[in-house]
Structures are given as structure tokens and as C-alpha cells.
N, C-alpha and C positions, 0 to 999 in steps of 0.2 A: 856764389851765395844767392844771387838773384834768381838764378834758375831753380835753385833747391827750394826757395820760398814759393816760387810759381807752382812747383809740383805739389806742395803741401796745401795749397789753397783748395777749398772744397768746390766741386763742380756746381754751376748754376742750376736753378730749378728748371729752367726751360730745356736744358740739355738732357734727353732721355737715352740712357745706355741702350744698346741693342738687345740685351737679354732681359730687360724690364718688363716687357710686355707678357712674356711667358710666365714670369713670376707673379704678376698680377692675376693672370688667369688661374694659376695655381692656388693663390690666396682665396679667390672667389670660391673655387671648387672645395677647398678646406672648410670655408665658412658654411657652405651648403651641406657638407657632410656632417659637421657639428650641429647643424640645425636639424637634420634628419635624425641624428643620434639623440638629440634632446626630445624630439617628438616620440621617439621609440621607448622612452623611459617608462617603465611600469609604475603604477600608483603606489605599490608597496616599497618602492625605492625612495620615495619622497618623505622626508622627516616631518615637514611642516604639515600639520593637520589639515588646515584650510586648503592649501594647494593640493594635497592629495585627494581630498573629497571633490575639489573642482575638476581635477583631471579625470577621476573615477566618473563623475556625472557626464563629462564630455565623451569619454569612450563609450559610455552606456547609450548616450543619445545616437552616436554614430552607428553602433551595432543595431540599434532599434530601427533606424532609418534605412540601413542596408537591408534588414530583414523585410521591411515593408516593401522596398523596392523590388526584391526577389519575388515576393508574394504577388505583386502587382504584375510582373512580367510573366509569371506562371498563369495567372487568370487570364491575361491577355492572350497567351498563346493557346489556351484551352478554348477561348471564344473564338479565336481565329480558325482553329481546327473544326470546331462545330459548324461555322459558317461555310467553310470549304468541304465539308462532309468528310473530312479526314479523320484518322484515329488520333484521339487526343494524346498528349504525352503521358507517360506513366507517372503515377503519383510516387513521390519519393518517401521511403519509409525510413524514419530516424533510427539510428543505431542506438540500442539500449542494452543494458546488461542482460535483460531477459531474452531478447531475440538473438543475442550473441553468446548464449550460454554453451558451455562445453557439451559435446554429444554424449548422451547416456543410453546405454543399451536397454536399461529397464524402463524406458518410457513405454507407456501402454498405447496400444493401437486398436482401432475399431475391430479389426479382423483376428484378434488374438483369441484363439479358441482355448488355449491353456488358461487364460486369465478368466474366461467365463466358467471353465470347469472348476478353477479354484473358488470362484465366488459361490458355486453351488455346494461347496464342501467345507466352507469356513465357518467360524463361530457365530457369525452375525446373520446367517442366512435365514434362520427361523424368525427372527424379529423383522428382518427387511421384507420377507414374503408375508407378513402379517399373520403368521401362524401363532406368534405370541405377541401379547401387547407389552410394550417397554415399560418397565417399572424401575425407577432409579432412586437409589439410596444415597444421600448426601450427608457427610460427616467431616469432621475437622481434625486438626492435630490435637495434642493434649492440652496445649495452652493456647486457647483461641481468644483474641481480644483485638482491640483497635477497630479496623474497618472490616474484619472478617465476618462478624454476624451480619452486618448490612449487605456484604456482598453475597453471602449465602441466601439471604432473604430474596434478593433480586434474581439470583440463579434459579431459585425455585419457581419464580413467576415466569422465567424464560423456558424452562424444561417442564412440560406437562407430566402429570403422574410421578412427581418427585416427592420424596419424604425425608425429613431431617431427623437424624438421631445424634444425640449428644455423645461425644467420644468418651469423656471421662478418663479413667485410667486403663481402659481396655487396650489390649494389643491389637494391631491391625489385622492379624490373622483370625482372631476371634470375632471381629467385626465382619470379615469375609464369610466365616461359617454362619453367622447370624443372618447375613443377607441371603446366602444360599438357601437356608431353611425356610425363609419366607418369600421365596420365588422372586427375588429381585434379579433384573437382568444386567444391571451396571451398578457400579459403586464409584462415587466421585469423592475424593478426599481433598480438601482445601487446606494447604499448609501456609501458616503465617510465621514471619520472622520479624521481630522488632515491631509487633503490632500492625504489620502490613502483609496482606497476601502476596506470596512470591512463588508459589508452585501449585500445580494441579495434577492429581493422580487420577487416572480414569482406568478402572478395572472391569473387564467384561466377565460376566458370571454366566454359567458356573465354571468354565474352563479357560477364562482369560481371552485375549492377552492383556498386558498391563502397559499402559503408556504413561510416562512421566513427562510433564511439560513444565518449562519455566514460564511463569506468569509476570508480566510487566505492564506498565503504563495503564494502570487500572483507573478508570473514571466512573464513579457511581452516578446513579440517575440524578440525584439532587444537585450534582455539579455540572450537569449538561444544560446549556442555555436552551430555553423553550422546549423542554423535554415533554413527552406525552406519557400517559399511564396505560399500560397494556391491559387487554382484556383476558379472560380465561380461555379464549378459543386456541385450538391447536394451531401452531404457526407453520408457514411454508419455510422450507429449509433450502438454502442456497449454498453450494460448495463450488469454490472456483479454483482452477489451476492445480488440482491434485493429479499430477500426470503420470508420475512414475509408479512402479509396483508398491514401493513403500508408501507413497502419498495416497495411492488408491486404497490401501489397507487402512491407513489412518483416517481417511475420509469415511470409509464404510463403518469405522468404529464410532466416529462422530454421529453418523447417520443413525446408528442403532439406538441413540439416546432419545430420538424423537419419533413420534407416531408417524406412520406413513400415509395417513389419511388427514391432510390438513383441512381446517375449516376456512375457507376463503372468505366467508362472510366477516370474520374477525380482522381481516386486512393486516395480519401480523406476519413479518418476515424476519428470519433469522439468518444471518449471513456468516460464513467462515471463508474468508478470502486468503488464499495462500499467495505470497509474494516473496521471493528470495528466502524460502524456507521459514518465513515468519507468518503465523496465522493470525489474521486479524478478525476479531469478533465484532459484529454490529447487530443491533436490534432496532428495527424500524416498524412503522406502520403506515399504510396508505392513508391519504386525506384527500377527498374530492371536495373541491370548492367551486362555487358559482360566481363568477365575476362579470361585471358589466363593462363593456367597452363601447365608446361612442363612435358610430359609423356615420359618414357623410351620406345624407338622403339624396336620392336621384330625382326628387320632386322639384322641378323648376319653379313652380308657382310658390314655393315657400319663400317668405319675405325676410324673415329675421334668421340670424345665424343659429339660433337655439333651435328653431323649428326644423333647420336642416340636418341637425344631428339626431340620430336615433339610437337609443341604447341596444346593444346586442348582448345576449347572455352567452357566456362561454364556460364550460366545465373544465377546470384545471386540476390536474393530479400532482401532488408533491409528496415527499417523504418527511415524516417527523420521527426523530430518534427517541427510542424509549429507554435505552440503557440496559445494563452497564456496557462499558466500552473497555476492551483489554486486548492484549496481544499475547499469543503463546508461541513457544519455541520448543520443538520435540528435542528432548534429551536422551531417552532410552525407550525401547519397545522390547518388552520381555515376554517370552512364552509363558502360558499359565497365569495363575493369579500371583499376587505379590509375594515374592520370596527373594530376600537379599542375599542369602548364603548360598543356596543350591540352585537358584534359578538360572535358566539359560536365555540368553539375550539374542533377539533377532537383529537388533540394530543399536549401536551406541554412538553418540556424538563424541568425537574426540577433537582436540585442538589442532591436530595435523590436517583435519579435513577443511580448515579455514584458510589454506594457503592461497586459494584462488577465489577471486570475487565472482567468477562466472561458473562455478560449480555448485549445482543445486541437487538435493536429494529427495525432495517431495514433489 
């Protein structure tokens, strides 16, 4: 009995079994793994709002410091290469959706003779070669209200030699015939839905084509902070990133709305910037300002600090937005003038075309 009781007694703390040292090491490793796992937790996995925002701020600071460190190392490498007279390391270009777009056979090239021949034979050649002065008729849908009239008024200030005609109950085909008989070169129809402009129809006259755009994110001049008032001078026109055959045709159509002899004295600039098949419209004017900046004088005899500083005049150029501001998305491009029943379409946007984020058509 005594021997059995002796066996049941627990071992003293001073006695360490031979396998305990390995178990302790494994425990420490397990704790370290748990700690690493806790550090790898994403902010979205934390339910507590304060802890989540704290972790998010910490990760953001770490990412910013890492970025700053890499930038410092790159600048040091460039400086070192310049001192040694070596070739500096190549500048890294970030991967974006634009520069990783899917290859397109219709992208225009500078040596494309077929493209130049098509330009000489298209419907906009007479206007763009200044044989005909562009004359634009602007009208609306049958029920125009809300911000439609204000948008048309600002659109007429953007496009020179444009005239507004009230739609009334006339059909669009009659409006097209009316514009043809009065030698208009283009017709713009502003469509409104629920008192808000939502579509733009541009018809080239007399033979087309007809482009239907979705209009979104409209901001009128009065809603733009520190906006400017445009003059009546002919504006400069800037078209960006219309690279494909379709984009080139749409760009020439937009170009035919404006005169090809801008008045640079007016300092007005109209921009159509295409990015990911969305055409962003902006209207600016140049402003030249003279500002004085204090420069330290080289005169050693100057006693006071005020006499050492001399004002230097500098001319600074900046842009002031005149408005309006909106975005266009091409939906259809149709041969000829507007015809919903028997019209032949050059291009139609379909939902199947949006399966890839890196496929663009303009």
C-alpha cells in the first residue's frame, strides 16, 4: 500500500522530465505563430469600429513609410549613377487599366494611308477643311423642363454659331428637313428625363452620321466654385485619346461642331477627354496673373532685414473653369440621319461588350 501511495504522489517542481524542454520550445513557437496570425488580420475582419480604424490607420502609415523609403532609395540610386557617369536605372511605369488594355486591330497609326484616304472622303471633310463654316442647330425633346433650358443656354455659349429652335410637337425628321433647308451642318438634340438631361443626339447634316450619347454627371456653371464667364471668342479644341477607328470618327464628328480658326486672344479652351470609353467635357479659360515674391538681396551693406528683401514680379498662368461639366458615353452610331426603323447602324453598344475591364472601343 505504501508503494502505491508513493507512486500516486505528484513529482516535485524541481524535477524536470526529459521531454519538457522540447514541449516548452513548441509552446513558444505556437505563441509566436498566434502572434503573427493576429498581426495578419485584416481591418475588415474586426467587428469593433475603434480597433478596426486603429488597425487601418496603422497599416496605412506602414504602407506610406515603405513607399517613402523606396522613393528615397530610387533617388539615391539615380544620384549615385549620375556621379559615376553611369546610366541611371529605368523609371518604373505603374500598371494601369489603360496601358494594359486588350490589343485592338483598329487602333490608328500615323502611317495608315487608308485612314487618310477615308478622311478625305467622309462627311466632315468640307467643314474641317474650312470650305463650309459650321452652323449648329440645338433643339430639345418634346417635354423640356428642369435643368434642360439652362444646359442649352450654356451649350450655346460653348459652341459658336449655334442657334436654338423650340421643338414643340414637331417630329424629329421634320426638324432634320428644316435644318437641311437652312444650311445647318449639325443638329444637337438634348433629351430630358424626369426634368434632368440624360441623353445627347448629334446628327451630321445633310448625310449623317447620327451619334447617340448617354449624358451623366452634369454640373452647370452656377454650381462650379470660382467659375469664370466665357467670352464670345472662338475656342481652342482639345481632343484626347480617340485612338481607334471608331474613336477617330467620333472625334471628327465632335470637331465638326467647332470652327477650325480659333481666336487665341479669347483664351478659351474646350476639352473632350476620352478615358475608358467615357468622354469627359470641360470648358476652361487661361488666366495670367502677376505675383510678387520676395527675394534676398545680394547687397552686403543693407542693414535691416526688410532692405535685404526685394520684390520680384512673376507671371503665373492658371486655368479657370467656365462650365458646364458633363460626361458622355457612346451608345450607338448610325449611318445617315436619324431613322429608328430602317436605319443602318455602324456600331451599337451591347451589354456583352462589358465583360472585360480592359477592352475599349474608342
